[in-house]
TIKOL-141302 format. One record per residue (C-alpha): residue number from 1; chain; z, x, y. Coordinates in pm, whole numbers, plus 50000, padded with zeros to 5 digits. Last residue first. Layout:
BEGIN
+-----+---+-------+-------+-------+
:   k : c :    pz :    px :    py :
+-----+---+-------+-------+-------+
: NUM : A :     Z :     X :     Y :
...
+-----+---+-------+-------+-------+
//
This chain:
BEGIN
+-----+---+-------+-------+-------+
:   k : c :    pz :    px :    py :
+-----+---+-------+-------+-------+
: 324 : A : 08726 : 81872 : 09113 :
: 323 : A : 08596 : 81585 : 08929 :
: 322 : A : 08703 : 81335 : 09174 :
: 321 : A : 08469 : 81507 : 09410 :
: 320 : A : 08162 : 81431 : 09196 :
: 319 : A : 08280 : 81031 : 09141 :
: 318 : A : 08275 : 81021 : 09522 :
: 317 : A : 07954 : 81161 : 09569 :
: 316 : A : 07800 : 80972 : 09305 :
: 315 : A : 07945 : 80654 : 09427 :
: 314 : A : 07862 : 80749 : 09793 :
: 313 : A : 07480 : 80832 : 09651 :
: 312 : A : 07456 : 80490 : 09473 :
: 311 : A : 07592 : 80240 : 09753 :
: 310 : A : 07349 : 80471 : 09968 :
: 309 : A : 07021 : 80336 : 09743 :
: 308 : A : 07143 : 80003 : 09719 :
: 307 : A : 07149 : 79962 : 10108 :
: 306 : A : 06846 : 80152 : 10101 :
: 305 : A : 06639 : 79950 : 09916 :
: 304 : A : 06783 : 79633 : 10115 :
: 303 : A : 06685 : 79760 : 10422 :
: 302 : A : 06317 : 79845 : 10291 :
: 301 : A : 06315 : 79477 : 10193 :
: 300 : A : 06428 : 79356 : 10510 :
: 299 : A : 06152 : 79607 : 10709 :
: 298 : A : 05889 : 79505 : 10494 :
: 297 : A : 05932 : 79138 : 10485 :
: 296 : A : 05981 : 79137 : 10864 :
: 295 : A : 05648 : 79374 : 10906 :
: 294 : A : 05421 : 79123 : 10714 :
: 293 : A : 05262 : 78811 : 10897 :
: 292 : A : 05424 : 78955 : 11243 :
: 291 : A : 05212 : 79264 : 11209 :
: 290 : A : 04869 : 79070 : 11168 :
: 289 : A : 04948 : 78881 : 11457 :
: 288 : A : 05039 : 79133 : 11692 :
: 287 : A : 04740 : 79373 : 11571 :
: 286 : A : 04490 : 79115 : 11659 :
: 285 : A : 04643 : 79016 : 11970 :
: 284 : A : 04630 : 79393 : 12077 :
: 283 : A : 04275 : 79494 : 11939 :
: 282 : A : 04133 : 79659 : 12303 :
: 281 : A : 04127 : 80006 : 12084 :
: 280 : A : 04355 : 80185 : 12338 :
: 279 : A : 04587 : 79874 : 12327 :
: 278 : A : 04618 : 79848 : 11963 :
: 277 : A : 04701 : 80188 : 11971 :
: 276 : A : 04980 : 80156 : 12229 :
: 275 : A : 05113 : 79864 : 12005 :
: 274 : A : 05096 : 80099 : 11667 :
: 273 : A : 05305 : 80348 : 11848 :
: 272 : A : 05568 : 80125 : 11954 :
: 271 : A : 05569 : 80008 : 11618 :
: 270 : A : 05610 : 80362 : 11515 :
: 269 : A : 05914 : 80451 : 11777 :
: 268 : A : 06083 : 80127 : 11631 :
: 267 : A : 06091 : 80246 : 11286 :
: 266 : A : 05883 : 80109 : 11001 :
: 265 : A : 05610 : 80366 : 10943 :
: 264 : A : 05882 : 80669 : 10938 :
: 263 : A : 06096 : 80473 : 10748 :
: 262 : A : 05848 : 80467 : 10458 :
: 261 : A : 05846 : 80811 : 10458 :
: 260 : A : 06279 : 80845 : 10457 :
: 259 : A : 06238 : 80585 : 10152 :
: 258 : A : 05986 : 80825 : 09992 :
: 257 : A : 06156 : 81134 : 10077 :
: 256 : A : 06502 : 80977 : 09905 :
: 255 : A : 06321 : 80883 : 09581 :
: 254 : A : 06176 : 81230 : 09539 :
: 253 : A : 06455 : 81375 : 09539 :
: 252 : A : 06582 : 81678 : 09789 :
: 251 : A : 06814 : 81509 : 09961 :
: 250 : A : 06979 : 81396 : 09636 :
: 249 : A : 06981 : 81763 : 09512 :
: 248 : A : 07091 : 81915 : 09822 :
: 247 : A : 07397 : 81671 : 09862 :
: 246 : A : 07503 : 81716 : 09511 :
: 245 : A : 07517 : 82115 : 09577 :
: 244 : A : 07719 : 82041 : 09874 :
: 243 : A : 07514 : 82094 : 10200 :
: 242 : A : 07538 : 82427 : 10405 :
: 241 : A : 07432 : 82507 : 10776 :
: 240 : A : 07514 : 82244 : 11044 :
: 239 : A : 07745 : 82524 : 11230 :
: 238 : A : 08087 : 82371 : 11041 :
: 237 : A : 08158 : 82116 : 11346 :
: 236 : A : 07777 : 81961 : 11280 :
: 235 : A : 07876 : 81863 : 10981 :
: 234 : A : 07651 : 81903 : 10691 :
: 233 : A : 07393 : 81616 : 10622 :
: 232 : A : 07387 : 81381 : 10353 :
: 231 : A : 07647 : 81112 : 10374 :
: 230 : A : 07678 : 81123 : 10761 :
: 229 : A : 07319 : 81133 : 10817 :
: 228 : A : 07221 : 80872 : 10549 :
: 227 : A : 07424 : 80643 : 10702 :
: 226 : A : 07348 : 80751 : 11065 :
: 225 : A : 06998 : 80695 : 10984 :
: 224 : A : 07059 : 80384 : 10770 :
: 223 : A : 07182 : 80187 : 11101 :
: 222 : A : 06929 : 80353 : 11331 :
: 221 : A : 06666 : 80196 : 11108 :
: 220 : A : 06797 : 79881 : 11090 :
: 219 : A : 06891 : 79820 : 11432 :
: 218 : A : 06559 : 79965 : 11573 :
: 217 : A : 06372 : 79748 : 11334 :
: 216 : A : 06507 : 79459 : 11392 :
: 215 : A : 06468 : 79491 : 11769 :
: 214 : A : 06077 : 79632 : 11730 :
: 213 : A : 06060 : 79282 : 11506 :
: 212 : A : 06219 : 79077 : 11783 :
: 211 : A : 06016 : 79210 : 12030 :
: 210 : A : 05705 : 79127 : 11777 :
: 209 : A : 05819 : 78753 : 11713 :
: 208 : A : 05834 : 78715 : 12092 :
: 207 : A : 05467 : 78808 : 12119 :
: 206 : A : 05357 : 78574 : 11863 :
: 205 : A : 05514 : 78308 : 11996 :
: 204 : A : 05452 : 78336 : 12372 :
: 203 : A : 05070 : 78392 : 12262 :
: 202 : A : 05093 : 78075 : 12014 :
: 201 : A : 05212 : 77878 : 12329 :
: 200 : A : 04946 : 77999 : 12527 :
: 199 : A : 04656 : 77928 : 12285 :
: 198 : A : 04839 : 77553 : 12197 :
: 197 : A : 04842 : 77478 : 12594 :
: 196 : A : 04454 : 77584 : 12634 :
: 195 : A : 04355 : 77387 : 12303 :
: 194 : A : 04553 : 77076 : 12519 :
: 193 : A : 04344 : 77170 : 12828 :
: 192 : A : 04022 : 77167 : 12622 :
: 191 : A : 04077 : 76855 : 12451 :
: 190 : A : 04175 : 76667 : 12770 :
: 189 : A : 03842 : 76802 : 12960 :
: 188 : A : 03625 : 76707 : 12665 :
: 187 : A : 03761 : 76374 : 12661 :
: 186 : A : 03709 : 76344 : 13053 :
: 185 : A : 03941 : 76417 : 13325 :
: 184 : A : 03908 : 76268 : 13667 :
: 183 : A : 03874 : 76465 : 14006 :
: 182 : A : 03625 : 76736 : 13861 :
: 181 : A : 03637 : 77071 : 13995 :
: 180 : A : 03985 : 77183 : 13932 :
: 179 : A : 04010 : 77094 : 13565 :
: 178 : A : 03693 : 77229 : 13486 :
: 177 : A : 03742 : 77560 : 13598 :
: 176 : A : 04077 : 77534 : 13431 :
: 175 : A : 03918 : 77469 : 13092 :
: 174 : A : 03681 : 77785 : 13137 :
: 173 : A : 03967 : 78043 : 13246 :
: 172 : A : 04206 : 77885 : 12947 :
: 171 : A : 03972 : 77904 : 12655 :
: 170 : A : 03959 : 78306 : 12658 :
: 169 : A : 04325 : 78360 : 12724 :
: 168 : A : 04369 : 78616 : 13016 :
: 167 : A : 04701 : 78546 : 13159 :
: 166 : A : 04894 : 78517 : 12831 :
: 165 : A : 04737 : 78855 : 12683 :
: 164 : A : 04847 : 79073 : 13014 :
: 163 : A : 05163 : 78897 : 13026 :
: 162 : A : 05255 : 79007 : 12699 :
: 161 : A : 05140 : 79356 : 12713 :
: 160 : A : 05310 : 79396 : 13062 :
: 159 : A : 05653 : 79251 : 12917 :
: 158 : A : 05599 : 79491 : 12561 :
: 157 : A : 05612 : 79778 : 12824 :
: 156 : A : 05890 : 79666 : 12999 :
: 155 : A : 06075 : 79603 : 12716 :
: 154 : A : 05987 : 79927 : 12547 :
: 153 : A : 06127 : 80145 : 12852 :
: 152 : A : 06427 : 79940 : 12889 :
: 151 : A : 06524 : 79984 : 12512 :
: 150 : A : 06458 : 80356 : 12568 :
: 149 : A : 06649 : 80363 : 12862 :
: 148 : A : 06966 : 80206 : 12693 :
: 147 : A : 06939 : 80434 : 12385 :
: 146 : A : 06937 : 80736 : 12604 :
: 145 : A : 07195 : 80620 : 12795 :
: 144 : A : 07415 : 80551 : 12474 :
: 143 : A : 07333 : 80884 : 12350 :
: 142 : A : 07419 : 81058 : 12668 :
: 141 : A : 07756 : 80948 : 12639 :
: 140 : A : 07829 : 81131 : 12330 :
: 139 : A : 07980 : 81043 : 12009 :
: 138 : A : 07602 : 80949 : 11833 :
: 137 : A : 07509 : 81305 : 11867 :
: 136 : A : 07160 : 81265 : 11708 :
: 135 : A : 07001 : 81540 : 11485 :
: 134 : A : 06665 : 81688 : 11475 :
: 133 : A : 06726 : 82060 : 11450 :
: 132 : A : 06524 : 82274 : 11714 :
: 131 : A : 06779 : 82224 : 11990 :
: 130 : A : 07046 : 82403 : 11770 :
: 129 : A : 07355 : 82280 : 11882 :
: 128 : A : 07543 : 82428 : 12189 :
: 127 : A : 07610 : 82054 : 12357 :
: 126 : A : 07393 : 82140 : 12626 :
: 125 : A : 07106 : 82275 : 12409 :
: 124 : A : 07144 : 81931 : 12190 :
: 123 : A : 07112 : 81728 : 12504 :
: 122 : A : 06812 : 81895 : 12636 :
: 121 : A : 06643 : 81881 : 12292 :
: 120 : A : 06731 : 81502 : 12280 :
: 119 : A : 06580 : 81465 : 12644 :
: 118 : A : 06250 : 81624 : 12595 :
: 117 : A : 06232 : 81378 : 12300 :
: 116 : A : 06231 : 81085 : 12480 :
: 115 : A : 06035 : 81218 : 12777 :
: 114 : A : 05744 : 81299 : 12524 :
: 113 : A : 05752 : 80914 : 12435 :
: 112 : A : 05767 : 80849 : 12812 :
: 111 : A : 05440 : 81069 : 12844 :
: 110 : A : 05299 : 80863 : 12584 :
: 109 : A : 05371 : 80568 : 12773 :
: 108 : A : 05143 : 80755 : 13010 :
: 107 : A : 04865 : 80794 : 12807 :
: 106 : A : 04858 : 80459 : 12709 :
: 105 : A : 04849 : 80341 : 13064 :
: 104 : A : 04538 : 80569 : 13074 :
: 103 : A : 04417 : 80346 : 12833 :
: 102 : A : 04452 : 80049 : 13031 :
: 101 : A : 04233 : 80198 : 13305 :
: 100 : A : 03977 : 80270 : 13092 :
:  99 : A : 03986 : 79895 : 12933 :
:  98 : A : 03966 : 79810 : 13317 :
:  97 : A : 04119 : 79427 : 13361 :
:  96 : A : 04447 : 79586 : 13456 :
:  95 : A : 04779 : 79500 : 13318 :
:  94 : A : 04797 : 79796 : 13148 :
:  93 : A : 04807 : 80017 : 13413 :
:  92 : A : 05157 : 79854 : 13573 :
:  91 : A : 05297 : 79881 : 13223 :
:  90 : A : 05248 : 80251 : 13234 :
:  89 : A : 05373 : 80329 : 13562 :
:  88 : A : 05693 : 80143 : 13465 :
:  87 : A : 05730 : 80305 : 13157 :
:  86 : A : 05696 : 80638 : 13293 :
:  85 : A : 05994 : 80558 : 13512 :
:  84 : A : 06162 : 80463 : 13241 :
:  83 : A : 06107 : 80805 : 13102 :
:  82 : A : 06225 : 80944 : 13421 :
:  81 : A : 06551 : 80785 : 13353 :
:  80 : A : 06603 : 80967 : 13037 :
:  79 : A : 06505 : 81303 : 13160 :
:  78 : A : 06792 : 81278 : 13395 :
:  77 : A : 07009 : 81167 : 13122 :
:  76 : A : 06927 : 81494 : 12928 :
:  75 : A : 07068 : 81681 : 13228 :
:  74 : A : 06857 : 81868 : 13476 :
:  73 : A : 07115 : 82118 : 13690 :
:  72 : A : 07045 : 82437 : 13511 :
:  71 : A : 06654 : 82421 : 13682 :
:  70 : A : 06525 : 82728 : 13630 :
:  69 : A : 06719 : 82826 : 13337 :
:  68 : A : 06706 : 82504 : 13189 :
:  67 : A : 06320 : 82457 : 13218 :
:  66 : A : 06172 : 82818 : 13106 :
:  65 : A : 05861 : 82709 : 13149 :
:  64 : A : 05742 : 82832 : 12806 :
:  63 : A : 06046 : 82787 : 12601 :
:  62 : A : 06117 : 82429 : 12722 :
:  61 : A : 05735 : 82328 : 12677 :
:  60 : A : 05715 : 82522 : 12386 :
:  59 : A : 06005 : 82339 : 12198 :
:  58 : A : 05894 : 82004 : 12385 :
:  57 : A : 05515 : 82032 : 12209 :
:  56 : A : 05643 : 82090 : 11879 :
:  55 : A : 05872 : 81781 : 11908 :
:  54 : A : 05577 : 81596 : 12032 :
:  53 : A : 05318 : 81630 : 11803 :
:  52 : A : 05425 : 81642 : 11442 :
:  51 : A : 05800 : 81504 : 11468 :
:  50 : A : 05710 : 81260 : 11752 :
:  49 : A : 05399 : 81163 : 11639 :
:  48 : A : 05486 : 81129 : 11257 :
:  47 : A : 05769 : 80900 : 11310 :
:  46 : A : 06163 : 80979 : 11249 :
:  45 : A : 06308 : 80944 : 10898 :
:  44 : A : 06233 : 81310 : 10771 :
:  43 : A : 06362 : 81495 : 11034 :
:  42 : A : 06638 : 81262 : 11115 :
:  41 : A : 06775 : 81326 : 10780 :
:  40 : A : 06756 : 81717 : 10826 :
:  39 : A : 06526 : 81997 : 10800 :
:  38 : A : 06650 : 82315 : 10930 :
:  37 : A : 06932 : 82425 : 10687 :
:  36 : A : 07001 : 82782 : 10597 :
:  35 : A : 07202 : 82844 : 10347 :
:  34 : A : 07085 : 82563 : 10114 :
:  33 : A : 06800 : 82745 : 10117 :
:  32 : A : 06424 : 82555 : 10182 :
:  31 : A : 06219 : 82550 : 09872 :
:  30 : A : 06211 : 82157 : 09825 :
:  29 : A : 06218 : 82068 : 10151 :
:  28 : A : 05932 : 82311 : 10271 :
:  27 : A : 05730 : 82135 : 10018 :
:  26 : A : 05780 : 81778 : 10127 :
:  25 : A : 05705 : 81950 : 10488 :
:  24 : A : 05371 : 81997 : 10369 :
:  23 : A : 05296 : 81735 : 10212 :
:  22 : A : 05408 : 81508 : 10506 :
:  21 : A : 05173 : 81776 : 10708 :
:  20 : A : 04868 : 81685 : 10503 :
:  19 : A : 04954 : 81329 : 10542 :
:  18 : A : 05015 : 81354 : 10918 :
:  17 : A : 04674 : 81550 : 10963 :
:  16 : A : 04494 : 81291 : 10769 :
:  15 : A : 04634 : 81006 : 10995 :
:  14 : A : 04526 : 81210 : 11315 :
:  13 : A : 04169 : 81264 : 11166 :
:  12 : A : 04153 : 80915 : 11111 :
:  11 : A : 04264 : 80841 : 11480 :
:  10 : A : 04016 : 81043 : 11627 :
:   9 : A : 03737 : 80878 : 11396 :
:   8 : A : 03840 : 80559 : 11536 :
:   7 : A : 03860 : 80635 : 11913 :
:   6 : A : 03488 : 80776 : 11860 :
:   5 : A : 03360 : 80463 : 11682 :
:   4 : A : 03532 : 80254 : 11989 :
:   3 : A : 03333 : 80479 : 12206 :
:   2 : A : 02974 : 80371 : 12021 :
:   1 : A : 03080 : 80047 : 12033 :
+-----+---+-------+-------+-------+
//
């Protein structure tokens, strides 16, 4: 119990740190010069763990190890493949009966998350783009490889979490012992067996809904991320430096930042982080059930708001161009 309290305190500290960093980021956006853009759409829409922890760690790691100079043959795809290896290791560890080993599995999957940030950094370096700027190069083969490796890694880890929950039903073990030690079923045995089947069916349903939820989050987040990127970010080909005055006004608006902030909480990386935290706290089933109650409505509602917002932005930009 004491260790759980320590974990809760640590997570509370991280939440406070993320909120303070969000406020600081908003202030940076408001004061940023349009002639030297460092904050992109992806910066404000990516999850907190990636932006405030893994991205700075990636920059420090690459610069201090001189990774790209010592190993010039390393590509972003190599790092993506390594991320799948980390996911396999993490999945194996979280199948353990020991909570301590499962927590090591959580840390191993965070290693996969770090690899996900590192492959993007290396890809931007290889393409001659400022690697410190958060931007996806969607017209490259590496983008597809990264997406496939991300999907494989998440599915592997999801399956391990599901398998752990499925084979550890609190009623199942007791009813199984009863049914194997008696040759005839009593009325009590039948009730226990039916209850066991119901529990397992509910587990399958909840975890399938979780997988669909992460998939829906991934599709909608990537869709609107690309839409906002092409609408509000300057072109990579012109040095990625200057927005128009109207683009800058929209990007710096409180509405845009609010929408982006909610996507930070509802993007697929965040849902994966929530699952990792639930495993760490040994509350996986409880979190999965609660997430399934609300997440679909939140994702669909936010997507609808983005659709209307983008329509308005495109209308304003088009109307602005016709005046000149």
